[in-house]
N, C-alpha and C positions, 0 to 999 in steps of 0.2 A: 498799266494794265489789264489786258481784258482778259472776256473772261475763257477767252479755248486760248490761252498764251502757253498754256503747255504741253497743247495735242499740235502732232504730224498727222493729217490726215491726208491718204492717198488712196485712189479710186482708180480702180479700170475704167476704157475708157467704149470701148463699146458693148454693147447693153448694161451696162450700169449710167456712165454719166449721160447715154446717149436714147433716146428708145431707139426700137428695133429697127424702122426705117433711115436710124445715122439724125436723127436729125436733136437739137441738145432741148431738150424743157424746160424751157426761161424762168421757171421757178431754183432749178438748178444751181442755176447762173449767178439769180437773181442771192440766192440763200451759200454761192459761192462770196461772193461780193460784202456778206453781212457776216461770214465768216475770219474774213479772214480784219472784217476792219476792228475784230474785234478778237488780235492779235493770234489768231490761228493759221499754221502751214498749211498753205495748200500746194500739191500737182498731183497729177495724172501718172499715172501707174500702169504701165501698155505693153501690148508685146508687138504693138505698131513701131515701123523704124519712119525714121527723118521724112523720108522723102510722102507716109502715108498721114502722118500725124503733120508732116507743115499746114494743109490747111485752119488750125483751128489753133496754132498758133498763137494768133493776139483775139480766137472768138470765144477764149474759156479763163475769167480771171487764174491766176496761182503768183504763187510771190517763194514759190522752190523748185528749181528748176527740173524740167520732167527725168520721166524715169520710163526708160522707149527697152524694144527688147529687151522685153520677157524680164530686165535688171541687168543684160550687155553695156547697158550706156547711162550716160545721166546729160542730160542740154541743156543748155542754161541758153539756148534763144540765135548763141553763136557758133559755142564750140561740146563738143563728147569730152567728159570724161569719165570714170569707170569703168574703162575697154575690158571688155573682155572675150579673148581672139579663142575660136574652133582648133582646136589643135591638129587638124586636120589638114592632110594634101586634097584642096576645089578638084583635082582636075582627079582623082583615081575613087574617093569619096564619090565625085557624083557618078561616075561611073558605072560603078557599084550601085546606086540608086538606082540606074535608069537599066540597067539588068535585072534583080529584084523584083520591082517594081515600075512596070513599061506605063502601066495604067496613071503614075503618077505626076500632075506639070511640078517641075522643082523650079521653085528661081533661089534665087536671093538676095537678102537686104539690107542693103549694105548703104552707103552716107550719101552716095549720091542720086541713089537710084534703086528699081530692081531690077537684077540683072536677070538673063534666062541668057542659056551659052549653044542651043538648039534653036531648030527652027521650031516657031511654036505660037501659030496664031491664034491658040484661045489665049495663051499667057500676053500677050499682045494687047489681045483687041478689049480683054477686063481691066488692064492698068488704064488704055486709052481713058474708056469708057467711066475707071472710075476716076479717074483725075491723077496718076499718081507716076513721079518720073520713071519711065521704064526705057526697057533697052534691052538687044540681045547683045553680049560679046563675045572674043575668041576669047578662053579660057585665061591663056598668060597675059591676056590687055588687062589683068584688073588686078593693081595694085592698093584697091584698097583694101580696110582692116577687113578678117573674118568675119564676122560677128554674129547673123542672124543668116537659117536657110528655110522656108516653108512651105512645106510639101502641100502641094491642093488639089480637091478633083477640078474634073473638067467643070464649069461654073453653066449653070441653067439659064442664067440672069446678069444684069450689069451691078448686081451691087453684092457686097460684101454679108448680108446676112441668109444671102439664098446656100456661102458654105454652112450654116450652121443643119443643114438638113441632109439626113441621106438615108438611104436606101436598105434593107438590111445588110445586101450586098452590098455596096460600101460600108458598113459598117466592119463588117465581115475584115474586107484587104487593108483598109486601115488600121484596127485591130491589130493583123496579122502586121500593116508593115513596123507600127510600133512596138512591139515584141521581137522583131525583129534589127532595128535601130539596137532598143536596148541590151540586147543580144549579141551581139554584134564590133556596135562602138560605146558600152554603156562605160567604162572606162573613163572617157576623153567627153561622149558627150550629155545633158540633157537631154531628156524628149516629152513635150507637153503634148496634150492633145488639147486647141486652142479649139478647137470644134465642132464639130464631128467632123468635117468635111478638110478639115486644117492640122495638119503636125509640125510643131514647127519645130527647131534643133539651136542648143545652144553650148557652150563651151559649159567644162561637167564642172557647176559647182553656183553657177547661176539661176537666181531665182529674181522673181518678186520681191521678198520678204526682205533678205540679201542688201538687195540693192535699197528699200527701205528703214534696214536699221539701219546702213551706214550716215545714208541722209538722215536721220535721223539721233544719231550720236554726231555728226557734221554741225546741226543745228541746238545740239541740247534742248529737245526737247526732251518731256518725260512719259510722255502717252501716243500710245504709237496709234491712229483708228483704220482701220482698212475697208471699201467695198471692193465687193467684185460679185460675179457671175458667175465663170467657166472653172473646165478644171483645173486650166496653165493659174488661176486666182488660188487656189489651194493654198500650195503657199503662204502667201501673201497672209489670207484671211484665219488657216493653222497657227501662224506664226506670231500675228497680230494681237496684242492689248485689248482688240476688242477689236469684233469682225460684223460686216452685215453684210446682207443676201439680198437685192431685191426679191421679191417675191415668185417676179417671175423665171431667175436664175434655173443654168441647170445643175447648180450644185445649191439648192434651197435650203433642203432637206435637211441641213449637216450643217448651219448656221441662225442665229440672228433674221428676221425678215423685217421689211418696211416693203413700202408699197413699189405696184413692178413698175421697172424703171423708166417708163413711158410715162409715169404719172410724177417724176419727179422722184426716185428713192435719193437721192445723194443727199436736196433739200431735206427730209424727214430725218436721217443720219445728223445732218445741223439742229435744225430742230429743235430733235425730239429723243436721238435716241447719247447725241454728244454729254448734251445738258443732265442726266443722269446719270454719265460716270461720279462715279466718289472722287472727290475734291477735284470737284469743278464747282459745281458750282459754292460760293459763300458762300 
């Protein structure tokens, strides 16, 4: 048995395992390899979809299924499991959103790609630039599981990091949208503020912590350690046995900190924080 044989470590992706420019510090990759060599179970726990996470499937070492769509599904690299579908009619829901908040870009994050159902050059250009599979569909043509909806402001630059910065007017608009969604559909959906200008929508009961705890039970690990930086990570961080946050994270004031994400936050958790957990070091 290795040093980390009791531990499942799940970490957020954007601005946790990655730097703000979406690169992955080599220190994190080396630390993950060491963690797994010492029998630790490791995976990423992210709001990203299969298409958005696909470029990293063979880049990040792992020995447990990826937890994607903010916990709506687990993915072993070939198939999805633990699916939690949104119990709403796509068409009626999207039409109501368009009427109430016309300035929001609406996308559905599916298994085969990211979809919009109206002429939206902003959406198409943004995803063409960031390299995600994308297309416009007719609502009636989509037969995929209804797993996740993302609402975002018009991109000002071709990188996900752009969506983390909002003006005061945008902040108020997105907050109003979150309140309306919860008041109108709160019995059927979960609403996460994934970034300043991103709202994620999932089935009721979906969360990163629920998916992490299910994986922990499946793997038979005693200790769940989680690392995250943003508001959609709060359920995971609050529900973990041990939780850490990069010093530059949005929720850094609520959890024990490690170094900023670009300096190898995950590596510091592995090398310094987990060995301090009672019962880890014999």
